[in-house]
N, C-alpha and C positions, 0 to 999 in steps of 0.2 A: 729756619726756615725762609726761602725766598717772600721777599716784599707780595709777590702778584698773586702765591696762594694764599698768604695772608688775609687780601683783600678778596679773593673767591670765598675763600671759607668764613668773610664778614656775610658777603653778601648770601651766600645760604644759608647761614642763620636766620637773617633779615627773612629773607625770603619764606623759610620756614615760622617765624615766628608770624610776620601776617598773616599766611595762608594758613594756621590752627586762628588767629584772630576772627578770620574771614567765615569759617568755618563755624566756630562758635555762636558765633551770630546770625548765623542759618538754622542752626540747632536748635528745633523747638525745646520749650521749658520741659522737662524731663517729667513722665504721668506722677511718678515717684513723689514730684515736688508741690502736687496738686492737691487740691482734696478732693477727698476719694465722693463720691454719688451717694454713700448712704449716707455722709454727713451733712452733706450740702449739694444738692442738687442743683446742677447747668445746666437746660438744655434750649435748644430750639423748639420751639409750640408747632407741629404741623406735619405732615408729611414730607420724606424725603425724598426727592424724584428717583424712578427706577429707569432704568434701559428703555423700557416702552414709554417715557414721556422723555428720556431723552435722545433716542433713538441710535444710541453711541457715542452721538459728541455733543456736548451742551457746554457751550463756552467753553472755561478753560477747564474744564471737569468734566473727562471723558468716560469715567468707569466708577461703579461703587467705592474703590480702593480710594481713590481722589475726594468722592465726597466723604467719607470718614476723615482722613487727611485734614479737608478743610474744617472739619469741626472740629478735629483738634488743636488745630495751629488760631482756630479763632475763642479757643479757652473754653469751650465747653469739656464737661465730662461724662457726659450723655447723650445719646442719638438723638433726634427726634423718633416721627413713628415709621419704623422699617421692616419691610419684609422677611421672612425667615432666610430668604438668600443673599439676605445683606449681613446677618449678624456675625461670617466669619471677619467682614470688612472692620465689622465697628471691634471685635476682639483684637483683631491685628494694631488697632490703634488704641487699646486701651482703653474703648470707653465702653460704658453700662449701654444696655439697649431699651427702649420703650417697644416690642414686639409689638407691631398691626396684623393682624390677620382677618381675614373676612367670614371665616368659621366664627369667628368669636366678638368681633368688635362692632358697635352699632352705631352705623351713621359717623363716620368717621368725615371730616371734613377734607375729602378729597380733593376737593376743589383749590387748596393750596399747593399740589402738585401737580392735577389731573384737572385736564376738561370733560368733565362727565356730566351729565345730569343726571340729577335728584333721582330719578329710578332707577340708573345707571350702578348709584352707590352698594356698598356692602348695606345690606339691612338686617337688623336686630332680631334675634326668635325670642320675640315676647312669651311664647307658648312653649319652651324648651323646656324636658326635666333636668335636673342636678345630671343622672347619667348622660343625657347628652350634653351636656356642658362642659362634664371632664370629658368626655370622649373626644368633643372637639378640642378642648385646649392638650389632651394629650399627644392626637395628631398633628397639632402643629409644632408640639417639642418636639418630638420624635424626627421629625426633619430636620433636628439641628446635632449635630457631632454634640457626644456627651462630654467631651472635653473643655468645649465654649459654651455649654450650656449655660452658665452660670451667666455669660456676659447679659443674658436676659434677666435685667432686674425689674422689667415692668411688662406689662402686659395691656395695650388699649382695650379699653372695656366701651368708654360712654363719654360724650364733651358733652356739659350743660343740663343733665337731664332735669326731667320735670319729676318731683316727688312723688309721683303717683308710680314710676318705674322703680323706684328704690327696693322695692321685695325681688323684683327681678334680679337687676342688677349685685345684687346680692348672691343671688343663686352662682350669679358667672364669676363674680369676685372671691365666692368659696371655692372653686374650681380653681382660681388659678391659685390662691393660696394652698389646696392642696398639692399642686406640683411644684410647692417651693418659690412661688414669685407672687409679686403683689400687683395687682391691678392696679392701674390708672383711669381716673372717672374726675375730670375735672368739674367744677362746681359756677354756676351762674355768679356774677357781681350781684353787690346787690341791690341795683338801680334798675337790674329784672324786676315787671313787676308781676303782682303775685300767678297772673295767670299763667305765666311762666315758668314761677316757682314750681307751681302746683301747693302753694304753702301758704297760711296767713303770717306771712313779714320772716327776712331773712334769718332772723335767729332761729327763729322757727324752723328752716328750710334745713338750716347746719344744725340745728338737733336732731332733725327727723333723717337726715344722712347718716350719723355717726352711728346713732342708734337702730339703723335700718341695715346702712353697707358695713358697717364697723372697722372702716380704716384705719389703716396707719399714718395717716397723713390727710389733711385737709389743703386739695389747690382749688384754685379759680384764677380768674381773669378777670384784670379792672385798666380799662383805659380813659384817662382822666385829663389829658395836656391836650388842651384844644386854643388851636392860634396862639404858641407862645407863652400860654396862661396853664396853671397847673389849677385844677376845678379841686381844691382843697377838701371840701367837704365830701367830694363824690371820693377821692382815692383814699382820702384819711379816714372818713364814717368807716367806709369799709373795713381799712386795716385794722380798725375798733374792736369788729362784731367777729373777724377771724381770731385776732389775737383773743379774744378772751374766748372762745372754744376751744383754742389750742389749748390754753391754761387749764381750763374746765376740763377738759377729756386725757390733758396729757399727752397730745400726738403735736407732730409739730404739722407747720403749714406753708404752703408755696404759692406763689406770687407770681403768675402772668402777666407780662406787661408790654408794652408795645415798642416794635422796633423798627416802626415800619410807618408809612402817612397811607392813608388814604381818606376819603370824604372833606372833612375840616380840623382834620388832626394835625396837630405841630410836626412838623420836618424833623426827624431824631438828630439830638447834636447832644455833645459831651454833656448838657445840663438836662437836659431831659431823661439821658438815659442814665444819668446817675443818681438824680432826685429818685428817681423809680427804685431804684435796685437799694440805696442806700438807706429810703424811709423803711424798706420791706427789714431790711436789716436794724434798723431801730428798733422796731416793733417785735424783731425776737425770729424773725423769717429765715428757715432750712434750705428756701429754695427759690429759683429762680429759672423763669419760662419766658423764653422773646417770643414773641409773634409779631412778624415771623422771622425765620430764616432769609427763607425763600419767598419772592415776591410769586406772588399766583397772576397767572394771564388773565385778569379778567376786574374790572369794575376799575377803579383806581388807585389801586394799588400803586405805592414807587416807595424807593430809597429803601427796600430792606436790603441788610446785607449784601446779600448775592440778588440779583436783578434775572428780569423775566428770559435773558439770553443767559444765563447763567455764570454771568462775569459780578466781579467782587466791586461793590461800590464802599464810598464813605464812609456808608454804615458799618463795614464788616470792620475798619479798625476801630471804632468809637465801639463795636461792642467789644471785639479782644481786648482792647486795655482796660474796661470796667471788669471783665471776666478775670481776666491776672490780679486786678487788683483785688478782687474778693479770695479767688485762690492765696495771694500775698498774708491777708488779714484771717486766714480762714483756721492756722490752728492753733488762734488766742480765742479769735471769737468762737467756735463752737465750743469751745469748755464753760463758756459764758452762761447763767442763767439771765433771763428777762425778769426783772422787778417795778418796771414801771416805765411809762412812755408817758410824756407833757410835751406840748406848746407854748413858744411864750409869743408875744405877740398875738395876731389873732388865734384863737381857739376853736379848731375844725366842729364840724356834728361827730357828737360823741366822744368828743377828748377831755383831755383834762389840762390844768395850767398851770406856770412854776409853783405853785404854792403846795403841790404833790410832791414835789421835789422830794427823793429818799439823800441821793449824796449830794450833790450839787447846790453850792453856796448859792454861787452869783454867776452871772455870764454875760455878753457885752449884749450890744442892741441886733437888735433884726429879726425875721422870721423864721425862727427857728425850733427843728424839730429835735428832742433829745431822749432817745434811749438809756436807761436805769439798768447796768445789771452788777452781778457778783459772779467771779471764778468759783473753784471748787474751796478756795480757803477763807471766803467772803471777802476777797478784796474788792470795792470796788471801780467799775469802768461807767465811760459814760460812750456814745454813740449820737455824737450832735450832727444835724442833716442841715446846711443852707436852703433855707426852700426856696428862696428866691431862683430865679432859672434864668436871670436876664443881670444881676451883680454880686460881685463876691463881698463878702463880709469878716468884719473883722472882730474874733474872740478876744475875749477875759473872762476865762473859765477860772474860776476857784472852787474846790471841791469843800465838804462839812470838815474832812478829816485831813489836817494840815500832810505836806508834801509837797517834792515834786514833782508838776504835771507831765507829764507824757504822752506822745504819742505812737502807736505803734504803727509805723509805713505800708504803707498801701504801694512801697514800691520794694519790700522784703528788704528793707534795712534793719528789720526788729522794734524798739520801742528806743524812742530819743526823745530829748527834753524839747516841746513844745516851746519856742521863740522864732524871735524875729518875722522870718515872711511864713512859718507854719502857723502863725496864729491868724490865718487867713482861708475864709473857705469858698471854693470859686465857687460859679454859680450851678445850685445841686450838689456839691459834693458834702461828704459826709467825714469826719474824723473819730477814731476808736480811742477816747483816754483814759489813764487810771494816773491814781497818785502814788507816789513811792516816798 
């Protein structure tokens, strides 16, 4: 073979390798490698924009298919609140869907995506009968082709309800359950006053909700990072109450966290997102919602992952990064059972200190949160979180059980020995550890 022929063959081979490498970089992580919504839900809280709002061209997303692909690329496994006509696009991107239909929903926060007045929003039918509720749910689902109807995992019912509406919410929830779906109802945080809760205290509110509406999970929201400071009593005190009821009633909980800034909340950063996500994991949570993915065109909202003109902000990449970490940890995390949670240094409201440790022998200095777990074989795990959102912290962990300390890589490398730089936690970051 002539020399120039060999050169050209070599060039073609290198070109093929380079092209395949670039293609691999552009290919989004396969849905089969991601955690399923039924095991750990990751969703943008709020209404997904519709063509009525986008008017056919909104930033760099010009169609419902683009919006759904954007959510998949950002690491979500579930949509925000979408109309019937969007379900086909969610299905094509292998996303579970939260259906929003005005025949069913009670006052959704449409202002997240629409500029509508309060009296223009969907209203809740407080005096509806069970038969009317069932007919409304069936009518909405019948507009979806049967082959993709399972894409609708949840149907939006109500956000932050007063306890006085619980009996009526259960009527709607039962209508949804009869059609094989799950109702989506999101609760107040525990800093809401009793007159808003309609209950005598937050734990009573949770009890009344579970006993009245028989939910398959507890979803609530809590925004507690102001001026680059995590208000620990406010954030962790709420997690304590919800985790307590989650264990009492044997149902999972989801935490809706802050992914934009408005008023005097802190700007989103790697640390503010990480501390909210990893703290929820340390408490045994099975879902993360982000308020919001799309910046509302009102008030002082800014730095949501997608801005008011439909373009991605720097927050989009931060949310994607932490979402992909959840996916990487999920195969181990989702098989674990939460057995204890405690704090070192300052102990927040309702929480416990290191003296309650079940598996941990000792740990280094710093303001740390430690969630303790066991796997199905009783093997101990710790999820350690650096609560400081400004400084890294050095870990010096030892289990009561002797052995090598291993960390579950949040970057898909499996379990690796914790040593060197892996003994450090970035601001707000967490590490899932075990001993072998």
